[in-house]
gemmi code that builds the backbone of each chain (N, CA, C; Angstrom):
import gemmi

chains = {
    "A": [
        ("GLY", (12.076, -7.230, 15.272), (10.903, -6.857, 14.160), (10.889, -5.615, 13.801)),
        ("GLN", (10.518, -5.514, 12.107), (10.181, -4.411, 11.626), (9.319, -3.502, 11.983)),
        ("ASN", (9.694, -2.018, 11.869), (8.574, -0.630, 12.397), (8.913, 0.179, 11.194)),
        ("ILE", (8.083, 0.833, 11.097), (7.720, 2.216, 10.497), (7.278, 2.641, 11.291)),
        ("ASP", (7.544, 3.932, 11.578), (7.076, 5.078, 12.013), (7.230, 6.294, 11.574)),
        ("GLN", (5.903, 6.836, 11.339), (5.571, 8.259, 10.859), (3.833, 8.851, 11.796)),
        ("PRO", (3.981, 10.138, 11.814), (3.237, 11.237, 12.590), (1.605, 10.592, 11.944)),
        ("THR", (0.687, 10.751, 13.098), (-0.769, 9.985, 12.661), (-1.279, 11.120, 11.543)),
        ("GLU", (-0.934, 12.414, 12.093), (-2.138, 13.375, 11.733), (-0.914, 14.525, 11.666)),
        ("MET", (-1.076, 15.552, 10.563), (-0.524, 16.874, 10.765), (-1.268, 17.908, 10.345)),
        ("THR", (-1.191, 18.971, 10.510), (-2.011, 20.406, 9.958), (-1.436, 21.192, 9.497)),
        ("ALA", (-1.334, 21.753, 7.895), (-0.628, 22.623, 7.330), (-1.840, 23.757, 6.725)),
        ("THR", (-0.977, 24.984, 6.009), (-1.635, 26.031, 5.394), (-1.649, 25.804, 4.613)),
        ("GLU", (-2.593, 26.067, 3.458), (-2.446, 26.517, 1.665), (-1.357, 27.353, 1.520)),
        ("GLY", (-0.280, 26.826, 0.754), (0.398, 27.705, 0.346), (1.439, 27.368, 1.207)),
        ("ALA", (1.881, 27.061, 2.466), (3.002, 26.636, 3.277), (3.499, 25.822, 2.735)),
        ("ILE", (4.625, 25.153, 3.435), (4.885, 23.745, 3.530), (5.047, 23.103, 4.254)),
        ("VAL", (5.319, 21.281, 4.313), (5.424, 20.737, 5.246), (6.108, 19.305, 4.987)),
        ("GLN", (6.742, 18.966, 6.380), (7.948, 17.885, 6.350), (7.075, 17.082, 6.647)),
        ("ILE", (6.578, 15.530, 6.007), (6.235, 14.146, 7.063), (7.416, 13.269, 7.118)),
        ("ASN", (7.900, 13.285, 8.524), (8.893, 12.013, 8.720), (8.520, 10.762, 8.607)),
        ("CYS", (9.775, 9.836, 8.736), (9.521, 8.256, 8.932), (10.142, 7.566, 8.737)),
        ("THR", (10.473, 6.972, 9.696), (11.966, 6.285, 10.920), (11.492, 5.295, 10.573)),
        ("TYR", (12.586, 4.187, 9.909), (12.054, 2.824, 9.267), (13.267, 1.821, 10.556)),
        ("GLN", (12.675, 0.845, 11.099), (13.820, -0.670, 11.313), (12.828, -1.801, 10.578)),
        ("THR", (13.921, -1.931, 9.723), (13.487, -3.164, 8.619), (14.996, -4.628, 8.630)),
        ("SER", (14.468, -5.663, 8.497), (15.483, -6.502, 7.720), (15.936, -6.486, 6.639)),
        ("GLY", (17.134, -5.599, 6.486), (17.224, -5.587, 4.839), (16.624, -4.321, 4.645)),
        ("PHE", (17.276, -3.692, 3.590), (16.320, -2.405, 2.568), (16.818, -2.584, 1.638)),
        ("ASN", (15.744, -2.405, 0.779), (15.960, -2.272, -0.925), (15.050, -1.348, -1.231)),
        ("GLY", (15.329, -0.253, -0.374), (14.828, 1.113, -1.021), (13.202, 1.748, 0.063)),
        ("LEU", (12.832, 2.918, 0.178), (11.892, 3.210, 0.365), (10.719, 4.288, -0.434)),
        ("PHE", (9.684, 4.144, -0.546), (8.466, 4.009, -1.360), (7.635, 5.609, 0.002)),
        ("TRP", (7.184, 6.331, -1.165), (5.918, 6.981, -0.660), (4.958, 7.040, -1.228)),
        ("TYR", (3.630, 6.855, -1.112), (2.320, 7.143, -1.632), (1.059, 8.166, -0.785)),
        ("GLN", (0.688, 8.797, -1.692), (-0.142, 9.597, -1.665), (-1.883, 8.546, -1.272)),
        ("GLN", (-2.369, 8.713, -0.440), (-3.731, 8.028, -0.394), (-5.076, 9.428, -0.060)),
        ("HIS", (-5.925, 9.650, -0.855), (-7.090, 10.153, -1.095), (-8.048, 9.225, -0.263)),
        ("ALA", (-8.940, 10.107, 0.701), (-10.190, 9.298, 1.484), (-10.784, 7.821, 0.384)),
        ("GLY", (-10.962, 7.058, 0.946), (-11.878, 5.777, -0.107), (-11.373, 5.672, -1.275)),
        ("GLU", (-9.751, 5.790, -1.515), (-9.155, 5.774, -2.652), (-7.616, 4.937, -2.493)),
        ("ALA", (-7.533, 4.294, -3.717), (-5.886, 3.190, -3.365), (-5.462, 4.450, -3.393)),
        ("PRO", (-4.063, 3.541, -2.666), (-2.351, 4.716, -2.820), (-2.152, 5.067, -4.237)),
        ("THR", (-1.710, 5.870, -4.175), (-0.713, 6.231, -5.414), (0.656, 6.760, -5.607)),
        ("PHE", (1.584, 5.934, -6.250), (2.824, 6.172, -5.955), (3.317, 7.984, -6.286)),
        ("LEU", (3.981, 7.638, -5.401), (4.956, 9.682, -4.845), (6.546, 9.444, -5.798)),
        ("SER", (7.075, 8.779, -4.767), (8.491, 9.083, -4.957), (9.045, 7.385, -4.106)),
        ("TYR", (10.214, 7.138, -4.729), (11.098, 6.210, -4.491), (12.736, 6.914, -3.997)),
        ("ASN", (13.530, 6.269, -2.769), (14.777, 6.344, -2.276), (15.389, 5.362, -2.721)),
        ("VAL", (16.479, 5.007, -3.208), (17.640, 3.892, -2.739), (18.852, 4.463, -2.533)),
        ("LEU", (19.465, 5.448, -2.423), (20.022, 6.097, -1.861), (20.247, 7.347, -1.516)),
        ("ASP", (20.771, 7.525, -0.442), (20.983, 9.055, 0.192), (20.766, 9.936, -0.643)),
        ("GLY", (20.223, 10.834, -0.009), (19.935, 12.228, -0.394), (18.568, 12.224, -0.644)),
        ("LEU", (18.430, 13.546, -1.083), (17.210, 14.307, -2.258), (16.980, 14.179, -3.312)),
        ("GLU", (14.996, 13.794, -3.739), (14.519, 13.112, -4.736), (13.536, 14.325, -5.219)),
        ("GLU", (13.712, 15.119, -6.148), (12.931, 16.275, -6.451), (12.078, 15.780, -7.838)),
        ("LYS", (10.834, 16.031, -7.573), (10.019, 15.585, -8.217), (8.826, 16.515, -7.970)),
        ("GLY", (8.783, 17.996, -8.646), (8.142, 19.005, -8.716), (7.335, 19.982, -7.741)),
        ("ARG", (6.227, 19.994, -6.881), (6.163, 20.483, -5.061), (6.253, 19.656, -4.022)),
        ("PHE", (6.732, 17.951, -4.732), (7.101, 16.786, -3.792), (8.291, 16.770, -3.414)),
        ("SER", (9.305, 16.115, -2.752), (10.942, 15.784, -2.516), (10.518, 15.339, -1.465)),
        ("SER", (11.550, 13.822, -1.723), (11.991, 13.239, -0.589), (13.070, 12.953, -0.178)),
        ("PHE", (13.639, 12.608, 0.720), (14.820, 12.235, 1.679), (14.950, 11.303, 1.938)),
        ("LEU", (16.632, 10.420, 1.693), (16.805, 9.421, 2.697), (17.901, 9.119, 3.356)),
        ("SER", (17.871, 8.926, 4.755), (19.339, 8.740, 4.823), (19.434, 7.466, 5.386)),
        ("ARG", (19.851, 6.341, 4.744), (19.823, 5.230, 5.415), (21.037, 4.593, 6.732)),
        ("SER", (21.537, 5.477, 7.162), (22.344, 5.352, 8.338), (21.866, 5.671, 8.962)),
        ("LYS", (20.627, 6.507, 9.043), (20.065, 7.398, 10.509), (18.322, 6.167, 10.204)),
        ("GLY", (18.256, 5.723, 9.468), (16.876, 4.736, 9.414), (16.052, 5.729, 9.011)),
        ("TYR", (15.790, 7.030, 8.186), (15.198, 8.577, 8.241), (15.221, 8.597, 6.694)),
        ("SER", (13.835, 8.777, 6.894), (12.940, 9.941, 5.197), (12.199, 11.189, 5.539)),
        ("TYR", (11.927, 12.265, 5.128), (11.347, 12.238, 5.397), (10.511, 12.684, 3.391)),
        ("LEU", (9.438, 13.154, 3.775), (8.322, 13.754, 2.160), (8.513, 15.147, 2.521)),
        ("LEU", (8.847, 16.019, 1.747), (8.572, 17.951, 1.816), (7.378, 18.183, 0.847)),
        ("LEU", (6.469, 18.567, 1.044), (5.654, 19.005, -0.128), (5.563, 20.687, 0.675)),
        ("LYS", (5.825, 21.249, -0.948), (5.720, 22.869, -0.639), (4.460, 23.324, -2.114)),
        ("GLU", (4.504, 24.639, -1.147), (3.491, 25.693, -2.156), (2.091, 24.516, -1.991)),
        ("LEU", (1.455, 24.098, -0.757), (0.408, 23.658, -0.303), (-0.855, 24.045, -1.350)),
        ("GLN", (-1.286, 22.783, -1.550), (-2.893, 23.221, -2.566), (-3.503, 22.054, -1.391)),
        ("MET", (-5.434, 22.661, -1.667), (-6.292, 21.985, -0.644), (-6.532, 20.680, -0.738)),
        ("LYS", (-5.738, 20.244, -2.253), (-6.103, 18.577, -3.181), (-4.894, 18.352, -2.378)),
        ("ASP", (-4.206, 18.873, -1.601), (-2.896, 18.025, -0.329), (-3.524, 17.388, 0.432)),
        ("SER", (-4.744, 17.154, 0.488), (-5.006, 16.627, 1.779), (-5.579, 15.133, 1.549)),
        ("ALA", (-4.794, 14.730, 2.320), (-4.816, 12.887, 2.265), (-3.878, 12.621, 3.017)),
        ("SER", (-3.747, 11.542, 3.112), (-2.680, 10.321, 3.685), (-1.300, 10.019, 3.106)),
        ("TYR", (-0.409, 10.044, 3.552), (0.510, 9.930, 3.368), (1.393, 8.711, 3.875)),
        ("LEU", (1.657, 7.651, 2.988), (2.094, 5.998, 3.454), (3.829, 5.983, 2.822)),
        ("CYS", (4.067, 5.598, 4.148), (5.803, 5.518, 4.208), (5.718, 4.129, 3.703)),
        ("ALA", (6.453, 3.398, 2.837), (6.915, 2.028, 2.705), (8.290, 1.772, 2.921)),
        ("VAL", (8.691, 0.555, 3.439), (9.988, 0.418, 3.124), (10.037, -1.256, 2.556)),
        ("MET", (10.835, -1.544, 1.959), (10.695, -2.988, 0.850), (12.255, -3.780, 1.818)),
        ("ASP", (11.761, -4.787, 2.248), (12.577, -5.106, 3.002), (13.495, -6.525, 2.155)),
        ("SER", (14.138, -7.234, 2.724), (15.477, -8.031, 2.300), (14.551, -8.939, 1.250)),
        ("ASN", (13.526, -9.285, 1.655), (12.911, -10.054, 0.649), (11.792, -9.349, -0.257)),
        ("TYR", (12.248, -8.202, -0.718), (11.304, -7.680, -1.603), (10.204, -7.367, -1.498)),
        ("GLN", (9.738, -7.434, 0.214), (8.500, -7.237, 0.129), (7.780, -6.134, 0.701)),
        ("LEU", (7.246, -4.841, 0.796), (6.866, -3.875, 1.422), (5.949, -4.012, 2.694)),
        ("ILE", (7.079, -3.413, 4.127), (6.284, -3.139, 4.898), (6.090, -1.241, 5.109)),
        ("TRP", (5.218, -1.519, 5.732), (3.948, -0.134, 5.392), (4.241, 0.641, 6.782)),
        ("GLY", (4.073, 1.858, 6.661), (3.727, 2.380, 7.822), (2.061, 2.797, 7.792)),
        ("ALA", (1.554, 3.015, 9.472), (0.131, 3.271, 9.493), (-0.279, 4.753, 8.293)),
        ("GLY", (0.609, 5.792, 7.696), (-0.119, 6.676, 7.270), (-0.033, 7.967, 7.997)),
        ("THR", (0.062, 8.644, 7.479), (0.177, 10.404, 8.079), (-1.068, 10.972, 7.368)),
        ("LYS", (-1.933, 11.424, 8.246), (-3.229, 12.271, 7.654), (-2.585, 13.543, 7.465)),
        ("LEU", (-2.881, 14.738, 6.578), (-2.505, 15.465, 5.897), (-3.605, 16.206, 6.431)),
        ("ILE", (-3.541, 17.778, 6.832), (-4.901, 18.498, 6.931), (-4.652, 20.071, 6.730)),
        ("ILE", (-5.276, 20.041, 5.310), (-4.545, 21.482, 4.800), (-5.530, 22.500, 5.162)),
        ("LYS", (-5.540, 23.707, 5.787), (-6.560, 24.613, 5.894), (-6.030, 26.123, 4.935)),
        ("PRO", (-7.649, 26.478, 4.669), (-6.927, 27.742, 4.003), (-6.825, 28.877, 4.477)),
    ],
    "B": [
        ("ILE", (-10.008, -2.360, -20.016), (-9.468, -2.074, -18.796), (-8.190, -1.411, -18.910)),
        ("ALA", (-8.198, -0.420, -18.137), (-7.205, 0.069, -18.029), (-6.348, -0.057, -16.661)),
        ("GLY", (-4.564, -0.836, -16.559), (-4.554, -1.108, -14.909), (-5.122, -2.037, -14.295)),
        ("ILE", (-5.710, -1.641, -13.584), (-6.229, -3.038, -12.135), (-7.306, -2.482, -11.648)),
        ("THR", (-8.236, -3.646, -12.204), (-9.807, -3.677, -11.224), (-10.050, -4.749, -10.738)),
        ("GLN", (-10.884, -4.140, -9.716), (-11.156, -5.069, -8.638), (-12.463, -5.340, -8.629)),
        ("ALA", (-13.205, -6.547, -8.355), (-14.856, -6.675, -7.903), (-14.393, -7.584, -6.465)),
        ("PRO", (-15.941, -7.624, -5.939), (-16.695, -6.301, -6.373), (-16.165, -5.386, -6.033)),
        ("THR", (-16.868, -3.972, -5.894), (-16.616, -2.885, -4.920), (-16.996, -2.717, -3.532)),
        ("SER", (-18.437, -3.353, -3.060), (-17.727, -3.783, -1.957), (-19.131, -4.723, -1.700)),
        ("GLN", (-19.003, -6.005, -0.171), (-19.986, -6.784, -0.279), (-20.040, -6.774, 1.537)),
        ("ILE", (-21.419, -7.435, 1.841), (-21.606, -7.143, 3.140), (-21.824, -8.991, 2.910)),
        ("LEU", (-21.397, -9.644, 4.048), (-20.949, -11.202, 3.844), (-21.616, -11.751, 5.499)),
        ("ALA", (-22.510, -13.026, 5.395), (-22.523, -13.279, 6.576), (-21.424, -14.254, 7.080)),
        ("ALA", (-21.328, -14.112, 8.190), (-19.949, -15.051, 8.720), (-20.135, -17.123, 8.254)),
        ("GLY", (-18.854, -16.624, 7.984), (-19.221, -18.338, 7.395), (-19.098, -19.108, 6.247)),
        ("ARG", (-19.687, -17.769, 5.485), (-20.079, -17.965, 4.012), (-18.288, -17.683, 3.088)),
        ("ARG", (-18.687, -18.687, 1.853), (-17.364, -18.456, 1.164), (-16.724, -17.168, 0.256)),
        ("MET", (-16.172, -16.134, 0.196), (-15.936, -15.476, -0.945), (-14.972, -14.934, -1.361)),
        ("THR", (-14.820, -14.930, -3.017), (-14.046, -14.629, -3.684), (-13.644, -13.280, -4.317)),
        ("LEU", (-12.452, -12.926, -3.936), (-12.454, -11.160, -4.631), (-11.581, -11.752, -5.428)),
        ("ARG", (-12.289, -10.854, -6.544), (-11.287, -10.945, -7.919), (-10.456, -9.400, -8.180)),
        ("CYS", (-9.124, -9.920, -9.058), (-8.752, -8.783, -9.277), (-8.282, -8.779, -11.053)),
        ("THR", (-8.150, -7.843, -11.843), (-7.466, -8.312, -13.062), (-6.839, -7.470, -13.396)),
        ("GLN", (-5.024, -7.568, -14.189), (-4.549, -6.084, -14.202), (-4.427, -6.845, -15.784)),
        ("ASP", (-3.954, -5.402, -16.614), (-3.690, -5.573, -18.104), (-2.282, -4.831, -18.475)),
        ("MET", (-1.671, -4.796, -17.734), (-0.185, -3.838, -17.744), (0.824, -5.117, -17.928)),
        ("ARG", (0.044, -6.973, -17.645), (1.043, -7.554, -18.098), (2.555, -7.988, -17.131)),
        ("HIS", (2.260, -7.256, -15.803), (2.776, -7.331, -14.679), (2.841, -8.599, -13.916)),
        ("ASN", (4.546, -9.122, -13.939), (5.257, -10.282, -13.182), (3.977, -10.861, -11.813)),
        ("ALA", (4.616, -9.011, -11.378), (4.014, -9.575, -9.771), (2.829, -9.082, -9.196)),
        ("MET", (1.611, -9.798, -8.088), (0.836, -9.472, -8.048), (0.698, -9.574, -6.657)),
        ("TYR", (-0.087, -8.171, -6.054), (-0.570, -8.515, -4.459), (-1.442, -8.443, -3.735)),
        ("TRP", (-2.112, -8.989, -2.417), (-3.559, -8.762, -1.979), (-2.788, -8.139, -0.144)),
        ("TYR", (-3.421, -7.087, -0.187), (-3.261, -6.440, 1.319), (-4.628, -5.949, 1.593)),
        ("ARG", (-4.722, -6.272, 3.071), (-5.882, -5.395, 3.864), (-4.932, -4.419, 4.387)),
        ("GLN", (-6.435, -3.365, 4.700), (-5.893, -1.616, 5.295), (-7.316, -1.605, 6.248)),
        ("ASP", (-7.065, -1.543, 7.582), (-7.515, -1.378, 8.525), (-7.367, -0.515, 9.477)),
        ("LEU", (-8.378, 0.433, 9.548), (-7.963, 1.550, 10.388), (-7.180, 2.408, 11.367)),
        ("GLY", (-5.668, 2.720, 11.452), (-4.816, 2.998, 12.046), (-3.612, 1.746, 12.278)),
        ("LEU", (-3.657, 0.878, 11.138), (-2.705, -0.053, 10.439), (-2.525, 0.655, 9.288)),
        ("GLY", (-1.024, 0.180, 8.919), (-0.238, 0.022, 7.907), (-1.069, -1.147, 6.437)),
        ("LEU", (-1.176, -0.693, 5.346), (-1.232, -1.617, 5.027), (-0.466, -3.095, 5.087)),
        ("ARG", (-0.997, -4.179, 5.084), (-0.570, -5.783, 5.381), (-0.715, -6.373, 4.294)),
        ("LEU", (0.570, -7.253, 4.050), (0.243, -8.327, 3.369), (-0.016, -9.529, 3.090)),
        ("ILE", (-1.281, -9.679, 2.617), (-2.020, -11.196, 3.035), (-1.096, -12.454, 1.739)),
        ("HIS", (-1.284, -12.550, 0.588), (-0.444, -13.040, 0.180), (0.399, -12.850, -1.340)),
        ("TYR", (0.875, -12.917, -1.919), (1.403, -12.641, -3.109), (2.016, -13.424, -4.398)),
        ("SER", (2.622, -12.827, -5.671), (2.875, -13.901, -6.477), (3.613, -12.969, -7.046)),
        ("ASN", (5.155, -13.695, -7.703), (6.197, -13.165, -8.024), (5.778, -13.287, -9.448)),
        ("THR", (5.232, -14.575, -9.835), (4.706, -14.724, -11.048), (3.882, -15.757, -11.515)),
        ("ALA", (3.804, -15.778, -12.636), (2.373, -16.694, -12.824), (2.451, -17.895, -12.325)),
        ("GLY", (1.841, -19.324, -11.454), (1.743, -20.320, -11.629), (2.532, -20.041, -10.518)),
        ("THR", (3.228, -19.495, -9.376), (3.286, -19.098, -8.048), (2.715, -18.468, -7.356)),
        ("THR", (3.032, -18.655, -5.831), (2.364, -17.672, -4.750), (3.202, -18.031, -3.324)),
        ("GLY", (3.289, -16.883, -2.796), (4.207, -16.901, -0.815), (2.886, -16.520, -0.569)),
        ("LYS", (3.157, -16.341, 1.116), (1.987, -15.912, 2.478), (2.825, -15.028, 2.870)),
        ("GLY", (2.072, -13.710, 3.182), (2.684, -12.645, 3.375), (2.288, -12.443, 4.981)),
        ("GLU", (2.564, -11.563, 5.855), (2.437, -11.380, 6.989), (1.048, -11.764, 7.788)),
        ("VAL", (-0.013, -11.849, 6.783), (-1.386, -11.992, 7.281), (-1.870, -13.393, 6.708)),
        ("PRO", (-1.788, -14.319, 6.240), (-2.276, -15.305, 5.419), (-3.480, -16.252, 5.752)),
        ("ASP", (-3.434, -16.186, 7.232), (-4.195, -17.006, 8.074), (-5.827, -16.826, 7.222)),
        ("GLY", (-6.499, -17.493, 6.762), (-8.074, -17.685, 6.206), (-8.526, -17.393, 5.277)),
        ("TYR", (-7.265, -16.693, 4.337), (-7.207, -16.774, 3.083), (-6.178, -17.569, 1.759)),
        ("SER", (-6.904, -17.656, 0.778), (-6.466, -18.103, -0.158), (-6.045, -17.743, -1.824)),
        ("VAL", (-5.248, -18.084, -2.643), (-5.042, -16.933, -3.643), (-4.422, -18.404, -4.628)),
        ("SER", (-4.692, -18.113, -6.186), (-4.017, -18.852, -7.160), (-4.057, -17.363, -8.276)),
        ("ARG", (-2.886, -18.043, -9.118), (-2.332, -17.795, -9.914), (-2.326, -18.142, -11.202)),
        ("ALA", (-3.284, -18.159, -11.889), (-3.435, -19.759, -13.186), (-2.518, -19.054, -14.499)),
        ("ASN", (-2.687, -17.657, -14.380), (-1.652, -16.896, -15.882), (-2.053, -15.711, -14.801)),
        ("THR", (-1.197, -14.500, -16.184), (-0.295, -13.525, -15.580), (-1.557, -12.437, -15.008)),
        ("ASP", (-3.427, -12.696, -15.479), (-3.734, -10.638, -15.386), (-4.662, -11.239, -14.663)),
        ("ASP", (-4.866, -12.750, -13.822), (-6.013, -12.514, -12.710), (-5.223, -13.299, -11.349)),
        ("PHE", (-5.431, -13.111, -9.834), (-5.013, -13.239, -8.982), (-6.320, -12.660, -8.186)),
        ("PRO", (-7.166, -14.374, -7.930), (-8.198, -13.955, -6.782), (-7.711, -14.597, -5.901)),
        ("LEU", (-8.454, -13.803, -4.534), (-8.437, -14.080, -3.235), (-9.702, -14.498, -2.891)),
        ("THR", (-9.340, -15.702, -2.205), (-10.557, -16.507, -1.596), (-10.913, -16.675, 0.157)),
        ("LEU", (-11.843, -16.347, 0.434), (-11.877, -16.314, 1.840), (-12.997, -17.459, 2.023)),
        ("ALA", (-12.246, -18.763, 2.774), (-13.239, -20.144, 2.446), (-14.242, -20.001, 3.547)),
        ("SER", (-14.051, -19.281, 4.781), (-15.422, -19.462, 6.074), (-15.640, -18.087, 6.327)),
        ("ALA", (-16.001, -17.088, 5.975), (-16.033, -15.903, 6.337), (-15.536, -15.376, 8.097)),
        ("VAL", (-15.445, -15.238, 8.485), (-15.103, -14.055, 10.214), (-15.108, -12.892, 10.171)),
        ("PRO", (-16.042, -12.428, 11.120), (-15.828, -10.594, 11.341), (-14.691, -9.863, 11.535)),
        ("SER", (-13.388, -10.771, 11.883), (-12.105, -9.933, 12.009), (-11.651, -9.622, 10.801)),
        ("GLN", (-12.015, -10.237, 9.625), (-11.636, -10.043, 7.990), (-12.746, -9.326, 7.564)),
        ("THR", (-13.418, -8.431, 8.139), (-13.854, -7.026, 7.908), (-13.106, -5.926, 7.782)),
        ("SER", (-12.767, -5.495, 6.332), (-11.304, -4.496, 5.981), (-11.935, -3.684, 4.717)),
        ("VAL", (-10.446, -3.648, 4.177), (-10.968, -2.802, 2.819), (-9.161, -3.926, 2.549)),
        ("TYR", (-10.152, -4.303, 1.247), (-8.792, -5.194, 0.308), (-8.263, -4.318, -0.586)),
        ("PHE", (-7.036, -4.436, -1.339), (-6.085, -3.974, -2.554), (-5.483, -4.887, -2.982)),
        ("CYS", (-5.540, -5.032, -4.126), (-5.044, -6.105, -4.867), (-3.944, -4.778, -5.453)),
        ("ALA", (-2.812, -5.017, -5.836), (-1.693, -4.573, -6.510), (-0.722, -4.885, -7.701)),
        ("SER", (-0.077, -4.718, -8.287), (0.850, -5.308, -9.147), (1.912, -4.657, -9.670)),
        ("SER", (3.038, -4.787, -9.518), (4.667, -4.396, -10.127), (4.973, -4.888, -11.224)),
        ("GLY", (5.848, -4.263, -12.160), (6.643, -5.220, -13.149), (7.411, -6.595, -12.825)),
        ("SER", (7.883, -6.126, -11.477), (8.841, -7.386, -10.755), (8.772, -6.557, -9.672)),
        ("GLU", (9.264, -8.117, -8.385), (8.913, -7.468, -6.857), (10.744, -6.302, -7.625)),
        ("GLY", (10.295, -5.281, -5.930), (11.266, -4.546, -6.245), (11.024, -3.198, -6.915)),
        ("ASN", (9.720, -3.047, -8.457), (9.734, -1.970, -8.215), (8.285, -1.702, -7.861)),
        ("GLU", (7.857, -0.305, -8.242), (7.138, 0.606, -7.553), (5.368, -0.748, -8.065)),
        ("GLN", (4.690, -0.235, -6.603), (2.847, -0.924, -6.798), (2.063, -0.117, -7.167)),
        ("PHE", (1.734, -0.551, -8.634), (0.202, 0.010, -8.529), (-1.170, -0.362, -7.819)),
        ("PHE", (-2.047, -0.044, -7.908), (-3.033, -0.288, -6.511), (-4.616, -0.375, -7.369)),
        ("GLY", (-5.454, -1.829, -7.153), (-6.742, -1.758, -8.057), (-7.127, -0.715, -6.493)),
        ("PRO", (-8.649, -0.163, -6.900), (-9.200, 0.786, -6.112), (-9.826, 0.552, -5.429)),
        ("GLY", (-9.969, -0.545, -4.909), (-10.138, -2.368, -3.662), (-11.793, -2.466, -3.217)),
        ("THR", (-11.663, -3.303, -2.295), (-12.839, -3.533, -2.207), (-13.356, -3.938, -0.786)),
        ("ARG", (-14.464, -3.204, -0.320), (-15.200, -2.874, 0.838), (-15.537, -4.090, 1.382)),
        ("LEU", (-14.999, -4.436, 2.425), (-15.750, -6.060, 2.497), (-16.057, -5.561, 4.389)),
        ("THR", (-17.537, -6.180, 4.606), (-18.116, -6.821, 6.245), (-18.764, -7.906, 6.346)),
        ("VAL", (-18.333, -8.248, 7.171), (-18.810, -9.785, 7.772), (-19.625, -9.427, 8.739)),
        ("LEU", (-20.885, -10.288, 8.951), (-21.285, -9.926, 9.942), (-21.813, -11.663, 10.931)),
    ],
}
model = gemmi.Model(1)
for chain_id, residues in chains.items():
    chain = gemmi.Chain(chain_id)
    for i, (resn, *xyz) in enumerate(residues, 1):
        res = gemmi.Residue()
        res.name, res.seqid = resn, gemmi.SeqId(i, " ")
        for name, pos in zip(("N", "CA", "C"), xyz):
            atom = gemmi.Atom()
            atom.name, atom.element = name, gemmi.Element(name[0])
            atom.pos, atom.b_iso = gemmi.Position(*pos), 0.0
            res.add_atom(atom)
        chain.add_residue(res)
    model.add_chain(chain)
structure = gemmi.Structure()
structure.add_model(model)
structure.setup_entities()
């Protein structure tokens, strides 16, 4: 079967760094996406990885290892507005997204 | 319109009633999707359309139907609503399959 695993909840301090992990087992791989979802709102796109390595975009970076079925999202210089759920999704061989349940990130002052 | 719109924003529906959730995008995207999001679960794909005139079944299609008469609109119909269809429904679109998806604001549906 297809499976995406990520922690249910994480807590971090404003100004710090946090890493959210995602492991996956899917039928085929056409890229991995990270989305941010604030409570009561729609998911919004953060990053896309299809090759191994690190993609950096401002305070956010995303890493992929296809051989390990593993990705992480790194958030630096955390701000209160970063409190949200972070969704990991893998595009399978049919170009459909398989979604993890999301990681709720709580930022404390 | 800018992006994707969904209507209604929320709805309370009696079991057994028919309901159509509307979705319209103005980005001329070829692909459109309907997901449901339930607490503790990931987004689950209900139906999708890779281009106008074609549709396909996702992970949880039972009890739902869709049509794609043109590029912009992708309505989702519940023929006879049941309480297990209580959920938040998101419509999304992408330029083509394989590209990032853009989401509408969602419809919160409660079936009693």
